[in-house]
N, C-alpha and C positions, 0 to 999 in steps of 0.2 A: 136817143130820143132823135124823133124824127120832126122835122120843122114841117109847116105847110104856110102858104099863104091861101086864106080861106075868104076869097072873094074882099080883097085889101087888107085882111085881118091876119098877122099874124100869128099861128098857133103851134102846138107842139103835142105830141103823144108819145108815151112813154109809158113800157108794159114794165110792172112791179107786180111780183107776185101773181105772175100770170092774170093778171089784168090787165086791159090798156086803160091809161089815163088820159086825159085831155087838160090842154093847159093853154090860158089866155097868157100869150108875150108881149107884152107892150113895149113901145120901144124903149121907153121912159119908165122905170119902176118894176116891182116885183113880178115874175111869174106867178099866176094866183088859176087853180083850180077849178075847173068847168064839172060842175056836180050836176047836173040837170040833162047832161048828153050822156048816156051809157053806150062805150062801144063795147059789141060783144067781143069776150074772148077768143073766140076761133078765128078770130077775121083775121088775115094774113097781113102783112107790109102792105102788100100791093092793092089790098082790098080797102085799106085807110082811106086813101084818095077818094075812091068811088065813096065811100060811106059818108063822108065827111060833107061831098059835093051834095050828095040826099038830103045830108041832115038841113045843110044850112043855106040850100037852091034859092032861097028866097031872098039872100040878100047880093043874089047875081045882077050885074049892071052889064049895060053896053061894054064897058070899058072892062070890066072883071067879071067874064061869063062863066069861067070855072074855076077849082081848088087847084093849085100848083102846089108840087113840092119842090122845099128849097132846099 
């Protein structure tokens, strides 16, 4: 499992059956799958950060300008 800080939101990505799956990781509660974002299976781990930054760029703020791997 790879965790990211996506503009202040903790998310994780896991490869299951050759498919990347994206999850919300709340501070309190249970991890939930994000079904409305499909990550291409051919992306490498290194490319995930750029992909998430592209998908969620509208959440960027001056305080949180980019996605960070945790």
